[in-house]
N, C-alpha and C positions, 0 to 999 in steps of 0.2 A: 719723888722718884728715888730709887735706890742709888743711882749714880750721883745725884746732887747731894744726898745725905752723906755718902762716903767722901765726896770731895769736901763737903763742909766739915766733916770730922777731921780730915787730914789738913784742912786749911789753917788749923791752929798751930801748925808747925812754925818754928822760929828759925831764921837763917843766922848761923854763926858767921859774923862778918870776917873774922880772922881766918878761919879754916875753910869757909865755904861749904860746910856740911849742914845738912838739914837735920834738925833735932826733933824727934817725935817721942812720945811716951811709948813704952812697950805695948800697952793695950792698943794704941793706935796703929803701931807697926804690925801687930797680929791681925787687926781687923781688916786692913787694906794695904797692900803693897803697890797699889795702882798709881796713885798720883800724890806727889808731895808739893804743896804750894807754900811759898814763903814770901813775905814782904818785909825786907829789911828797912828799918826806920831811918838809918843814917846814910843810905845810898842815894845820892842826888840823881833825879831823873828816872830812876827805876820804879815803875808802877807795880809790877808783880813779876814773879818768876815761878816756873813749875818744872817738875821732872816727871815725865810720863814713861812708865816702864813698857818694855816690849810685851809683857804679859797682858797689860791693859789694852794696848793697841790690838793685839791678836783677838782678845775677847770682845772688842767693840768694832769689828769690821775695819780695822786699821785706820780708825779716825778718832780724834779727840777734839772736843769743842769746849772752849773756855766759857765761863759764865760771862754775862754781859757786864762790861765796865765802861765808865765814862772818863776818857782821857782829857787832859787839859787841851785848850786850843793850841794850834801851831803844828800839829802833826804827831803821829805816833809811829814808832818803829818796832817791828817784831824781829827778835833775834832768836835763832835756833841752831842747834847742832845735834847731830846724831853720829853714832859710830857703828862700824860693822866689822865683820870678819872676812872681808874680801868676798862677799856673796852678792854684791851689786844691789844692795838695798838703797832706796831713795825716799825722800820725804819732801813735802811742800807745805808752805804756810800761807794761808789766805786770811784776809781781814774782811769781815762782813759788817755792814752797817745795818743794825737792827731796825732803825726807824724807816729807812728808805728801802729796805729789803734788797740791797745791792752789794755785790762784791766790789770792794774799793781797792784791793791790792792782791797780787798773787805772785809768789816767788817762782812758780813752776817747779817741777820735780828736779831736785838737786841731789847728787850723790851723798850718801852718808860716809863722810871721811873725817869726822871730828873737827872740821873747820867751821867757824861761825858763819852763818848765812843770815842775810838781812832782807826785810821787805818793809817799805815805808808807805805811809798813806797820809794825805792831808785833805781828802775829799769828803770831809764831814764838817758839820757845824758844831760849835761848842754846845755841850749838853746832850749830844746824840750818843747812844750806846753802841759799842762795838763788841764783836766777838772774834777771837782767833780760832781758826779751824786748821788742825794739823792732819794731813793725810800721809799715809805710808804706802809705798809700793814695793813689791818684792817681799823679802823677809823684813818684818818689823823689828826695830831696834829702839832701845831706850833713848829718849830725846829730851833735851833741856830746851825750854822756851822762856823768853823774857819779853816783857812789854816795857819800852823805854819812851819817855816823852822828850 
């Protein structure tokens, strides 16, 4: 699928730990401005993080689905934040268990006000794959998401 290939292309991005900026090559930046995924090697507990642009959300029915990942036992927390221009945009983050086909956590729709929001889940067995699903309501905004164990 085109979505997976573009995410895979941008997934080679590297997070600069000092500045927090996502670094991609110029060719990757021209190819897709949709999603930047980074996995810092020295950040303890951080499984992955992504930055989803408003343009991507608008082009994909205001929804973003992560690829399946297997977190360590003991629970996983999804952190997200989005910002708006006083236009009452909202977002929610849900965690989906791929093996049991059940939603195991839901943040509900929360206002986009640049404040970190969290949703946690421990209703999975070790080795089960999970996916994060981000939904936007109202005007879509750029959103940062991270998976933390």
